[in-house]
KOLFI-781672 format. One record per residue (C-alpha): residue number from 0; residue in three letters; y, z, x. Coordinates in Angstrom, 2 decimals, padded with zeros to 5 digits. Each point is the difference from the previous one (the first is absolute). Example, Ala and Ser with C-alpha at 12.3 -4.5 7.8 and 13.67 -1.06 7.14 Angstrom:
num=0	residu=ALA	yy=-004.50	zz=007.80	xx=012.30;
num=1	residu=SER	yy=003.44	zz=-000.66	xx=001.37;
***
This chain:
num=0	residu=MET	yy=-035.32	zz=-026.14	xx=078.72;
num=1	residu=MET	yy=001.81	zz=-003.22	xx=000.91;
num=2	residu=SER	yy=-001.77	zz=-003.12	xx=001.18;
num=3	residu=ILE	yy=000.96	zz=-001.91	xx=003.15;
num=4	residu=SER	yy=002.07	zz=-002.51	xx=-001.96;
num=5	residu=GLU	yy=001.86	zz=002.80	xx=-001.77;
num=6	residu=ILE	yy=000.74	zz=001.70	xx=003.33;
num=7	residu=ARG	yy=001.38	zz=-003.29	xx=001.34;
num=8	residu=LYS	yy=002.28	zz=-000.32	xx=-003.03;
num=9	residu=MET	yy=001.19	zz=003.57	xx=000.45;
num=10	residu=THR	yy=000.66	zz=-000.74	xx=003.69;
num=11	residu=LYS	yy=002.26	zz=-002.91	xx=-000.91;
num=12	residu=GLN	yy=001.89	zz=002.19	xx=-002.45;
num=13	residu=SER	yy=000.45	zz=002.71	xx=002.64;
num=14	residu=LEU	yy=001.34	zz=-002.52	xx=002.54;
num=15	residu=LYS	yy=002.38	zz=-001.59	xx=-002.49;
num=16	residu=GLY	yy=003.45	zz=000.74	xx=001.40;
num=17	residu=ASN	yy=-001.54	zz=001.73	xx=003.06;
num=18	residu=TRP	yy=-001.17	zz=-003.00	xx=002.03;
num=19	residu=GLY	yy=002.79	zz=000.35	xx=002.55;
num=20	residu=LEU	yy=-000.65	zz=003.69	xx=000.48;
num=21	residu=ALA	yy=-003.77	zz=-000.51	xx=000.32;
num=22	residu=ILE	yy=000.23	zz=-002.91	xx=002.45;
num=23	residu=GLY	yy=002.73	zz=001.68	xx=002.04;
num=24	residu=GLY	yy=-001.95	zz=003.26	xx=000.22;
num=25	residu=MET	yy=-003.19	zz=-001.78	xx=001.03;
num=26	residu=VAL	yy=001.67	zz=-002.16	xx=002.68;
num=27	residu=LEU	yy=001.91	zz=002.98	xx=001.40;
num=28	residu=ALA	yy=-003.16	zz=002.10	xx=000.10;
num=29	residu=TYR	yy=-001.90	zz=-002.56	xx=002.04;
num=30	residu=VAL	yy=002.93	zz=-000.65	xx=002.31;
num=31	residu=ILE	yy=000.15	zz=003.73	xx=000.74;
num=32	residu=LEU	yy=-003.75	zz=000.17	xx=000.57;
num=33	residu=GLY	yy=000.17	zz=-003.03	xx=002.28;
num=34	residu=ALA	yy=002.78	zz=001.56	xx=002.04;
num=35	residu=VAL	yy=-001.81	zz=003.33	xx=000.29;
num=36	residu=SER	yy=-003.22	zz=-001.76	xx=001.00;
num=37	residu=MET	yy=001.66	zz=-000.94	xx=003.28;
num=38	residu=ILE	yy=-000.81	zz=003.46	xx=001.29;
num=39	residu=ASN	yy=-003.70	zz=-000.95	xx=-000.09;
num=40	residu=PHE	yy=000.55	zz=-001.51	xx=003.45;
num=41	residu=ILE	yy=000.11	zz=003.55	xx=001.28;
num=42	residu=PRO	yy=-003.64	zz=000.91	xx=000.62;
num=43	residu=PHE	yy=-001.47	zz=002.64	xx=-002.30;
num=44	residu=LEU	yy=003.25	zz=001.87	xx=-000.72;
num=45	residu=GLY	yy=001.58	zz=-003.09	xx=-001.52;
num=46	residu=THR	yy=-002.89	zz=-000.45	xx=-002.44;
num=47	residu=ILE	yy=000.12	zz=003.66	xx=-001.01;
num=48	residu=GLY	yy=003.76	zz=-000.16	xx=-000.51;
num=49	residu=TYR	yy=-000.32	zz=-003.14	xx=-002.12;
num=50	residu=TYR	yy=-002.51	zz=001.56	xx=-002.38;
num=51	residu=ILE	yy=001.99	zz=003.22	xx=-000.24;
num=52	residu=PHE	yy=002.93	zz=-002.08	xx=-001.27;
num=53	residu=ALA	yy=-001.96	zz=-002.58	xx=-002.00;
num=54	residu=GLY	yy=-001.99	zz=002.51	xx=-002.08;
num=55	residu=PRO	yy=002.86	zz=001.77	xx=-001.83;
num=56	residu=PHE	yy=002.04	zz=-003.21	xx=-000.04;
num=57	residu=MET	yy=-002.67	zz=-001.98	xx=-001.86;
num=58	residu=ILE	yy=-000.32	zz=002.86	xx=-002.47;
num=59	residu=GLY	yy=003.74	zz=-000.30	xx=-000.60;
num=60	residu=VAL	yy=-000.41	zz=-003.75	xx=-000.57;
num=61	residu=THR	yy=-002.71	zz=000.73	xx=-002.58;
num=62	residu=TRP	yy=002.28	zz=002.48	xx=-001.77;
num=63	residu=PHE	yy=002.82	zz=-002.56	xx=000.09;
num=64	residu=PHE	yy=-002.00	zz=-002.58	xx=-001.96;
num=65	residu=LEU	yy=-001.35	zz=002.67	xx=-002.35;
num=66	residu=ALA	yy=003.62	zz=000.91	xx=-000.82;
num=67	residu=ILE	yy=000.78	zz=-003.69	xx=-000.66;
num=68	residu=THR	yy=-002.95	zz=-000.15	xx=-002.40;
num=69	residu=ARG	yy=001.36	zz=002.99	xx=-001.93;
num=70	residu=GLN	yy=003.49	zz=-001.53	xx=-000.16;
num=71	residu=GLU	yy=001.54	zz=002.79	xx=002.09;
num=72	residu=LYS	yy=002.23	zz=-002.42	xx=001.96;
num=73	residu=PRO	yy=-000.57	zz=001.47	xx=003.48;
num=74	residu=ASP	yy=002.30	zz=-000.83	xx=002.88;
num=75	residu=ILE	yy=-001.14	zz=-001.42	xx=003.33;
num=76	residu=GLY	yy=000.13	zz=003.46	xx=001.57;
num=77	residu=TYR	yy=-002.89	zz=001.03	xx=-002.22;
num=78	residu=LEU	yy=-002.27	zz=-001.89	xx=002.40;
num=79	residu=PHE	yy=000.29	zz=003.05	xx=002.29;
num=80	residu=SER	yy=-000.81	zz=002.53	xx=-002.75;
num=81	residu=GLY	yy=-003.41	zz=000.60	xx=001.56;
num=82	residu=PHE	yy=001.65	zz=001.91	xx=002.84;
num=83	residu=LYS	yy=001.25	zz=002.73	xx=-002.36;
num=84	residu=THR	yy=-003.44	zz=001.59	xx=000.03;
num=85	residu=PHE	yy=-000.88	zz=-001.33	xx=003.43;
num=86	residu=GLY	yy=-002.92	zz=002.27	xx=000.87;
num=87	residu=ARG	yy=-001.83	zz=-000.38	xx=-003.29;
num=88	residu=ASN	yy=000.42	zz=-003.78	xx=-000.13;
num=89	residu=LEU	yy=-000.97	zz=-000.47	xx=003.65;
num=90	residu=LEU	yy=-003.16	zz=002.03	xx=-000.53;
num=91	residu=ALA	yy=-000.87	zz=-002.02	xx=-003.11;
num=92	residu=ALA	yy=000.47	zz=-003.31	xx=001.85;
num=93	residu=VAL	yy=-002.10	zz=001.22	xx=002.94;
num=94	residu=LEU	yy=-002.81	zz=001.21	xx=-002.26;
num=95	residu=VAL	yy=-000.08	zz=-003.26	xx=-001.97;
num=96	residu=PHE	yy=-000.13	zz=-001.96	xx=003.26;
num=97	residu=ILE	yy=-002.78	zz=002.17	xx=001.48;
num=98	residu=PHE	yy=-002.16	zz=-000.06	xx=-003.14;
num=99	residu=THR	yy=000.37	zz=-003.76	xx=-000.41;
num=100	residu=PHE	yy=-000.75	zz=-000.60	xx=003.68;
num=101	residu=LEU	yy=-003.13	zz=002.14	xx=-000.10;
num=102	residu=TRP	yy=-001.29	zz=-001.84	xx=-003.04;
num=103	residu=SER	yy=000.75	zz=-003.32	xx=001.72;
num=104	residu=LEU	yy=-002.34	zz=000.95	xx=002.81;
num=105	residu=LEU	yy=-002.89	zz=-000.40	xx=-002.44;
num=106	residu=PHE	yy=001.10	zz=-003.66	xx=-000.48;
num=107	residu=LEU	yy=003.16	zz=-001.60	xx=-001.28;
num=108	residu=ILE	yy=-000.82	zz=000.10	xx=-003.73;
num=109	residu=PRO	yy=-000.30	zz=003.82	xx=-000.33;
num=110	residu=GLY	yy=003.38	zz=000.34	xx=001.70;
num=111	residu=ILE	yy=001.58	zz=-002.44	xx=-002.48;
num=112	residu=ILE	yy=-001.53	zz=001.83	xx=-002.95;
num=113	residu=LYS	yy=001.27	zz=003.36	xx=001.24;
num=114	residu=SER	yy=003.46	zz=-001.43	xx=000.59;
num=115	residu=PHE	yy=000.15	zz=-000.72	xx=-003.73;
num=116	residu=SER	yy=-001.27	zz=003.51	xx=-000.75;
num=117	residu=TYR	yy=002.88	zz=001.52	xx=002.02;
num=118	residu=SER	yy=002.62	zz=-002.49	xx=-001.26;
num=119	residu=GLN	yy=001.63	zz=002.45	xx=-002.47;
num=120	residu=THR	yy=000.51	zz=002.80	xx=002.52;
num=121	residu=PHE	yy=003.62	zz=-000.74	xx=000.97;
num=122	residu=MET	yy=001.19	zz=-000.35	xx=-003.60;
num=123	residu=ILE	yy=-001.74	zz=003.24	xx=-000.98;
num=124	residu=LEU	yy=001.95	zz=001.73	xx=002.77;
num=125	residu=ARG	yy=003.25	zz=-001.13	xx=-001.63;
num=126	residu=ASP	yy=-000.89	zz=001.13	xx=-003.51;
num=127	residu=ASP	yy=-001.45	zz=003.35	xx=001.09;
num=128	residu=PRO	yy=002.14	zz=001.58	xx=002.75;
num=129	residu=ASN	yy=-002.26	zz=003.08	xx=000.14;
num=130	residu=ILE	yy=-003.30	zz=-001.77	xx=000.60;
num=131	residu=SER	yy=-001.54	zz=000.05	xx=003.47;
num=132	residu=PRO	yy=-000.85	zz=-003.25	xx=001.83;
num=133	residu=LEU	yy=-003.74	zz=000.60	xx=-000.20;
num=134	residu=ASP	yy=000.19	zz=000.78	xx=-003.72;
num=135	residu=ALA	yy=002.05	zz=-003.15	xx=-000.54;
num=136	residu=ILE	yy=-002.72	zz=-002.06	xx=001.69;
num=137	residu=THR	yy=-002.65	zz=001.68	xx=-002.15;
num=138	residu=GLU	yy=002.10	zz=-000.61	xx=-003.12;
num=139	residu=SER	yy=000.38	zz=-003.67	xx=000.88;
num=140	residu=ARG	yy=-003.71	zz=-000.34	xx=000.55;
num=141	residu=HIS	yy=-000.76	zz=001.58	xx=-003.39;
num=142	residu=ARG	yy=002.46	zz=-002.18	xx=-001.85;
num=143	residu=MET	yy=-001.25	zz=-003.20	xx=001.59;
num=144	residu=ASN	yy=-003.61	zz=000.55	xx=-001.05;
num=145	residu=GLY	yy=-000.89	zz=-003.15	xx=-001.93;
num=146	residu=HIS	yy=003.39	zz=-001.65	xx=000.60;
num=147	residu=LYS	yy=-000.23	zz=-001.28	xx=003.58;
num=148	residu=GLY	yy=-001.20	zz=-003.43	xx=-001.14;
num=149	residu=ARG	yy=002.90	zz=-000.32	xx=-002.43;
num=150	residu=LEU	yy=002.53	zz=000.76	xx=002.73;
num=151	residu=PHE	yy=-001.72	zz=-002.48	xx=002.32;
num=152	residu=GLY	yy=000.17	zz=-002.69	xx=-002.69;
num=153	residu=LEU	yy=003.68	zz=000.76	xx=-000.58;
num=154	residu=ILE	yy=000.89	zz=-000.43	xx=003.68;
num=155	residu=LEU	yy=-002.19	zz=-003.10	xx=000.31;
num=156	residu=SER	yy=001.81	zz=-001.61	xx=-002.94;
num=157	residu=TYR	yy=003.16	zz=-000.02	xx=002.15;
num=158	residu=ILE	yy=-001.17	zz=-000.69	xx=003.53;
num=159	residu=TRP	yy=-002.38	zz=-002.89	xx=-000.74;
num=160	residu=VAL	yy=002.89	zz=-002.44	xx=000.54;
num=161	residu=PHE	yy=000.07	zz=000.98	xx=003.68;
num=162	residu=PHE	yy=-003.40	zz=-001.63	xx=000.39;
num=163	residu=ILE	yy=001.44	zz=-003.51	xx=-000.50;
num=164	residu=PRO	yy=002.30	zz=-000.11	xx=003.07;
num=165	residu=ALA	yy=-002.61	zz=001.89	xx=002.01;
num=166	residu=ILE	yy=-002.61	zz=-002.64	xx=-000.79;
num=167	residu=VAL	yy=002.47	zz=-002.78	xx=000.89;
num=168	residu=MET	yy=000.70	zz=001.65	xx=003.35;
num=169	residu=MET	yy=-003.72	zz=000.27	xx=000.71;
num=170	residu=VAL	yy=-000.50	zz=-003.69	xx=-000.79;
num=171	residu=LEU	yy=002.88	zz=-001.01	xx=002.28;
num=172	residu=ALA	yy=-001.40	zz=002.14	xx=002.81;
num=173	residu=ILE	yy=-003.43	zz=-001.62	xx=-000.35;
num=174	residu=ILE	yy=001.52	zz=-003.49	xx=000.06;
num=175	residu=ALA	yy=002.09	zz=000.78	xx=003.08;
num=176	residu=ALA	yy=-002.98	zz=001.44	xx=001.87;
num=177	residu=ALA	yy=-002.22	zz=-002.94	xx=-000.95;
num=178	residu=THR	yy=002.48	zz=-002.68	xx=001.11;
num=179	residu=THR	yy=000.66	zz=001.77	xx=003.29;
num=180	residu=ALA	yy=-003.72	zz=000.15	xx=000.69;
num=181	residu=ILE	yy=-000.47	zz=-003.68	xx=-000.86;
num=182	residu=PHE	yy=002.72	zz=-001.25	xx=002.33;
num=183	residu=GLU	yy=-000.91	zz=002.32	xx=002.87;
num=184	residu=TYR	yy=-003.78	zz=000.11	xx=-000.13;
num=185	residu=GLY	yy=-000.99	zz=-003.00	xx=-002.09;
num=186	residu=TYR	yy=-000.53	zz=-002.47	xx=002.79;
num=187	residu=ASP	yy=-002.99	zz=-002.26	xx=-000.42;
num=188	residu=ALA	yy=-001.91	zz=-001.66	xx=002.81;
num=189	residu=SER	yy=000.31	zz=-003.42	xx=-001.67;
num=190	residu=TYR	yy=003.75	zz=-000.02	xx=000.52;
num=191	residu=SER	yy=001.65	zz=-000.17	xx=003.37;
num=192	residu=TYR	yy=002.61	zz=002.33	xx=001.32;
num=193	residu=ASP	yy=002.60	zz=-002.75	xx=-000.22;
num=194	residu=TYR	yy=-000.55	zz=-000.23	xx=-003.76;
num=195	residu=TYR	yy=000.78	zz=003.65	xx=-000.53;
num=196	residu=ALA	yy=002.87	zz=-000.15	xx=002.42;
num=197	residu=SER	yy=001.60	zz=-002.86	xx=-001.92;
num=198	residu=SER	yy=-000.54	zz=001.55	xx=-003.50;
num=199	residu=THR	yy=002.68	zz=002.12	xx=-001.61;
num=200	residu=ASP	yy=-000.61	zz=003.74	xx=000.15;
num=201	residu=MET	yy=000.55	zz=001.31	xx=-003.57;
num=202	residu=SER	yy=-000.71	zz=003.65	xx=000.77;
num=203	residu=PRO	yy=003.70	zz=000.93	xx=000.43;
num=204	residu=VAL	yy=000.73	zz=-001.52	xx=-003.41;
num=205	residu=PHE	yy=-002.68	zz=002.03	xx=-001.74;
num=206	residu=LEU	yy=001.13	zz=003.08	xx=001.87;
num=207	residu=LEU	yy=003.57	zz=-000.51	xx=-001.18;
num=208	residu=VAL	yy=-001.19	zz=-000.49	xx=-003.58;
num=209	residu=PHE	yy=-002.01	zz=003.19	xx=000.24;
num=210	residu=ILE	yy=002.96	zz=001.99	xx=001.32;
num=211	residu=LEU	yy=002.36	zz=-001.31	xx=-002.69;
num=212	residu=GLY	yy=-002.55	zz=000.61	xx=-002.75;
num=213	residu=TYR	yy=-000.74	zz=003.45	xx=001.37;
num=214	residu=PHE	yy=003.64	zz=001.10	xx=-000.09;
num=215	residu=LEU	yy=000.43	zz=-001.58	xx=-003.43;
num=216	residu=MET	yy=-002.88	zz=002.04	xx=-001.38;
num=217	residu=LEU	yy=001.42	zz=003.14	xx=001.63;
num=218	residu=ALA	yy=003.31	zz=-000.63	xx=-001.76;
num=219	residu=ILE	yy=-001.80	zz=-000.47	xx=-003.31;
num=220	residu=MET	yy=-001.96	zz=003.22	xx=000.49;
num=221	residu=PHE	yy=003.18	zz=001.89	xx=000.85;
num=222	residu=GLY	yy=001.65	zz=-001.26	xx=-003.19;
num=223	residu=LEU	yy=-003.05	zz=000.96	xx=-002.03;
num=224	residu=ALA	yy=000.02	zz=003.45	xx=001.57;
num=225	residu=ILE	yy=003.64	zz=000.57	xx=-001.00;
num=226	residu=TRP	yy=-000.79	zz=-001.05	xx=-003.56;
num=227	residu=ILE	yy=-003.46	zz=001.53	xx=-000.47;
num=228	residu=TYR	yy=-000.10	zz=003.20	xx=002.05;
num=229	residu=PRO	yy=002.68	zz=001.82	xx=-002.09;
num=230	residu=GLN	yy=-002.04	zz=-000.87	xx=-003.07;
num=231	residu=VAL	yy=-003.13	zz=001.44	xx=001.61;
num=232	residu=LEU	yy=001.76	zz=003.30	xx=000.78;
num=233	residu=VAL	yy=001.54	zz=000.29	xx=-003.46;
num=234	residu=SER	yy=-003.26	zz=-000.95	xx=-001.73;
num=235	residu=CYS	yy=-001.80	zz=002.74	xx=001.96;
num=236	residu=ALA	yy=002.61	zz=002.47	xx=-001.27;
num=237	residu=VAL	yy=-000.50	zz=-001.25	xx=-003.57;
num=238	residu=PHE	yy=-003.74	zz=000.37	xx=000.50;
num=239	residu=TYR	yy=000.53	zz=003.60	xx=001.14;
num=240	residu=ASP	yy=002.06	zz=000.93	xx=-003.06;
num=241	residu=ASP	yy=-002.50	zz=-001.63	xx=-002.33;
num=242	residu=LEU	yy=-002.89	zz=001.69	xx=001.77;
num=243	residu=TYR	yy=001.59	zz=003.44	xx=-000.27;
num=244	residu=ALA	yy=000.84	zz=-000.54	xx=-003.68;
num=245	residu=SER	yy=-003.62	zz=-001.00	xx=-000.70;
num=246	residu=THR	yy=-002.01	zz=002.27	xx=002.28;
num=247	residu=GLY	yy=002.43	zz=002.70	xx=001.09;
num=248	residu=THR	yy=-001.85	zz=002.82	xx=001.71;
num=249	residu=PHE	yy=000.92	zz=003.29	xx=001.60;
num=250	residu=SER	yy=-000.53	zz=001.03	xx=003.56;
num=251	residu=ASP	yy=-002.66	zz=002.51	xx=000.91;
num=252	residu=ASP	yy=002.58	zz=002.67	xx=000.85;
num=253	residu=MET	yy=001.74	zz=-000.22	xx=-003.35;
num=254	residu=ASP	yy=-000.79	zz=002.52	xx=-002.72;
num=255	residu=THR	yy=-001.04	zz=-002.08	xx=-002.98;
num=256	residu=THR	yy=-000.45	zz=003.03	xx=-002.28;
num=257	residu=ASP	yy=003.69	zz=-000.08	xx=-000.85;
num=258	residu=TYR	yy=-000.39	zz=-003.42	xx=-001.57;
num=259	residu=THR	yy=-001.23	zz=000.10	xx=-003.59;
num=260	residu=THR	yy=-001.10	zz=-002.88	xx=-002.12;
num=261	residu=THR	yy=-000.64	zz=-000.41	xx=-003.70;
num=262	residu=ILE	yy=-003.05	zz=-002.16	xx=000.58;
num=263	residu=PRO	yy=-003.26	zz=001.97	xx=-000.28;
num=264	residu=GLU	yy=-002.54	zz=-000.15	xx=002.75;
num=265	residu=ASP	yy=-002.53	zz=-001.75	xx=-002.24;
num=266	residu=ASP	yy=002.03	zz=-003.00	xx=-001.02;
num=267	residu=THR	yy=-001.60	zz=-001.95	xx=-002.83;
num=268	residu=SER	yy=002.33	zz=-002.99	xx=000.24;
num=269	residu=PHE	yy=-002.48	zz=-001.93	xx=002.14;
num=270	residu=GLY	yy=-003.21	zz=000.72	xx=-001.89;
num=271	residu=ALA	yy=-000.69	zz=003.40	xx=001.56;
num=272	residu=ILE	yy=-002.04	zz=002.57	xx=-001.90;
num=273	residu=PRO	yy=002.42	zz=002.23	xx=-001.90;
num=274	residu=PRO	yy=-000.04	zz=003.69	xx=000.87;
num=275	residu=VAL	yy=-001.91	zz=002.36	xx=-002.30;
num=276	residu=ASP	yy=002.12	zz=002.76	xx=-001.50;
num=277	residu=SER	yy=-001.88	zz=003.31	xx=-000.01;
num=278	residu=THR	yy=002.06	zz=001.44	xx=-002.91;
num=279	residu=PRO	yy=-001.20	zz=-001.10	xx=-003.46;
num=280	residu=PRO	yy=002.50	zz=-001.99	xx=-002.03;
num=281	residu=GLU	yy=001.90	zz=001.83	xx=-002.71;
num=282	residu=GLU	yy=-001.22	zz=-000.64	xx=-003.51;
num=283	residu=PRO	yy=002.62	zz=-001.57	xx=-002.24;
num=284	residu=GLU	yy=001.23	zz=002.01	xx=-002.94;
num=285	residu=ALA	yy=-001.57	zz=-000.78	xx=-003.34;
num=286	residu=PRO	yy=002.27	zz=-001.88	xx=-002.38;
num=287	residu=HIS	yy=001.69	zz=002.17	xx=-002.61;
num=288	residu=PHE	yy=000.36	zz=-001.40	xx=-003.48;
num=289	residu=GLU	yy=001.73	zz=002.16	xx=-002.57;
num=290	residu=ASN	yy=-001.28	zz=-000.14	xx=-003.59;
num=291	residu=LYS	yy=-001.96	zz=-003.15	xx=000.66;
num=292	residu=THR	yy=-003.51	zz=-000.34	xx=-001.40;
num=293	residu=TRP	yy=-002.54	zz=-002.64	xx=000.79;
num=294	residu=GLY	yy=-002.77	zz=-000.18	xx=-002.54;
num=295	residu=ALA	yy=-001.37	zz=003.36	xx=-001.05;
num=296	residu=ASP	yy=000.82	zz=001.92	xx=003.19;
num=297	residu=SER	yy=003.44	zz=000.89	xx=001.18;
num=298	residu=MET	yy=001.13	zz=-000.54	xx=003.57;
num=299	residu=VAL	yy=001.70	zz=003.41	xx=-000.01;
num=300	residu=ASN	yy=-000.76	zz=003.27	xx=-001.64;
num=301	residu=PRO	yy=001.92	zz=000.46	xx=-003.22;
num=302	residu=GLU	yy=002.76	zz=002.52	xx=000.06;
num=303	residu=SER	yy=-001.04	zz=003.45	xx=-001.14;
num=304	residu=PRO	yy=001.40	zz=000.82	xx=-003.43;
num=305	residu=VAL	yy=002.65	zz=002.62	xx=-000.36;
num=306	residu=THR	yy=-001.63	zz=003.25	xx=-001.06;
num=307	residu=SER	yy=001.62	zz=002.62	xx=-002.22;
num=308	residu=PRO	yy=-000.17	zz=003.75	xx=000.72;
num=309	residu=GLU	yy=-002.46	zz=000.49	xx=-002.86;
num=310	residu=SER	yy=-002.41	zz=-002.52	xx=001.43;
num=311	residu=GLU	yy=000.28	zz=001.63	xx=003.38;
num=312	residu=ALA	yy=-001.12	zz=003.31	xx=-001.47;
num=313	residu=GLU	yy=-003.14	zz=-001.43	xx=-001.45;
num=314	residu=PRO	yy=-002.91	zz=000.12	xx=002.45;
num=315	residu=GLU	yy=-001.36	zz=-003.31	xx=001.06;
num=316	residu=GLN	yy=-003.46	zz=-000.82	xx=-001.24;
num=317	residu=PRO	yy=-002.40	zz=-000.64	xx=002.85;
num=318	residu=THR	yy=-001.37	zz=-003.47	xx=000.04;
num=319	residu=GLN	yy=-003.47	zz=-000.93	xx=000.88;
num=320	residu=GLN	yy=000.06	zz=-002.29	xx=003.01;
num=321	residu=ASN	yy=-003.46	zz=-001.37	xx=-000.59;
num=322	residu=ASP	yy=000.71	zz=-000.93	xx=-003.61;
num=323	residu=THR	yy=-000.75	zz=-003.65	xx=-000.44;
num=324	residu=ILE	yy=001.12	zz=-000.19	xx=-003.62;
num=325	residu=SER	yy=003.43	zz=-001.51	xx=-000.40;
num=326	residu=GLU	yy=002.78	zz=001.62	xx=-001.95;
num=327	residu=ALA	yy=-000.12	zz=-002.73	xx=-002.60;
num=328	residu=VAL	yy=-003.53	zz=000.86	xx=-001.20;
num=329	residu=ARG	yy=000.04	zz=003.78	xx=000.64;
num=330	residu=PRO	yy=-000.55	zz=001.87	xx=-003.33;
num=331	residu=SER	yy=002.66	zz=002.33	xx=-001.21;
num=332	residu=GLU	yy=-000.65	zz=003.75	xx=-000.33;
num=333	residu=PRO	yy=000.66	zz=000.89	xx=-003.69;
num=334	residu=ALA	yy=-002.90	zz=002.47	xx=-000.23;
num=335	residu=ASP	yy=001.44	zz=002.46	xx=002.45;
num=336	residu=SER	yy=003.41	zz=-000.12	xx=-001.60;
num=337	residu=GLU	yy=-001.44	zz=000.60	xx=-003.52;
num=338	residu=GLU	yy=-002.02	zz=003.04	xx=001.18;
num=339	residu=THR	yy=003.01	zz=001.61	xx=001.58;
num=340	residu=THR	yy=002.13	zz=-000.47	xx=-003.12;
num=341	residu=GLU	yy=-002.73	zz=001.50	xx=-002.24;
num=342	residu=GLN	yy=-000.28	zz=003.06	xx=002.24;
num=343	residu=LYS	yy=003.73	zz=000.50	xx=-000.12;
num=344	residu=ASN	yy=000.04	zz=-000.22	xx=-003.80;
num=345	residu=GLU	yy=-002.83	zz=002.58	xx=-000.37;
num=346	residu=ASN	yy=001.72	zz=002.48	xx=002.26;
num=347	residu=GLU	yy=003.25	zz=-000.18	xx=-001.88;
num=348	residu=PRO	yy=000.40	zz=002.96	xx=-002.45;
num=349	residu=LYS	yy=-000.47	zz=-000.97	xx=-003.56;
***
């Protein structure tokens, strides 16, 4: 997951060669919104008409800057792409507005926090044409768990420069109000009316300085807005792509059983307890050494000698299994053989 500085670098790379398109699209978008806002002078119906237009239009503006981030080279007409699915986008904008407003009733801070939770809704609608507005809001809320502070820090890293001219304008306003109060209400009883009548009234000078400084700061803020606000919109799009690549989730209505993964449920890469396999491991085969002896015992049974037909005819002598006398010290059997030969010789006819 990218840090704030890395997102800012990626934003500059995305705007390289696209500054004209980004600034032109942003200025045109706000000119159109300013022109449409004129219908707010019509009571009730004008406000409803403005929000019916502004909802899908601002979604199209979000898609426009997301396309710039992905190097898709959109044309200016892509600002109105939110009207292609008018009903779905209007419902999404209305739901985001209602939910944020209801949370703001609890105090301002909960509304700001929830606005960051719903910040990915419009871009999710572009990447998933089949998702419903309510599911897109839920998806945005799930993805932003634990990342709202990072998005807030990213936006703050751009807009902090607006605080400088704002502070200057506040100081000028305080000075103008103080000097006006001194010259109008600062009469002291020790001085006569003729003294104040003869002194130079400096309040118009301070008022003129305030007006000039005020318009100068407005011009500076307008220039900063043209330079910074496209970066804010593109950086939010970069943040969205990085967030999806890091914590991509599925909507509740999607069937996740079709998606298989090679990672087991019990992942041991982070120190988890490895799963216990119920099947015993296979025993390895014993090594086979042919005609190799080690000491007095052989690793393999010696090959059985080739037997002749005569030896096969002879009955095998039973061996005593419990005999503990070795073959080396077992006495031979000459007595039996001598007796049999003597009996044969006596039986022979003389």
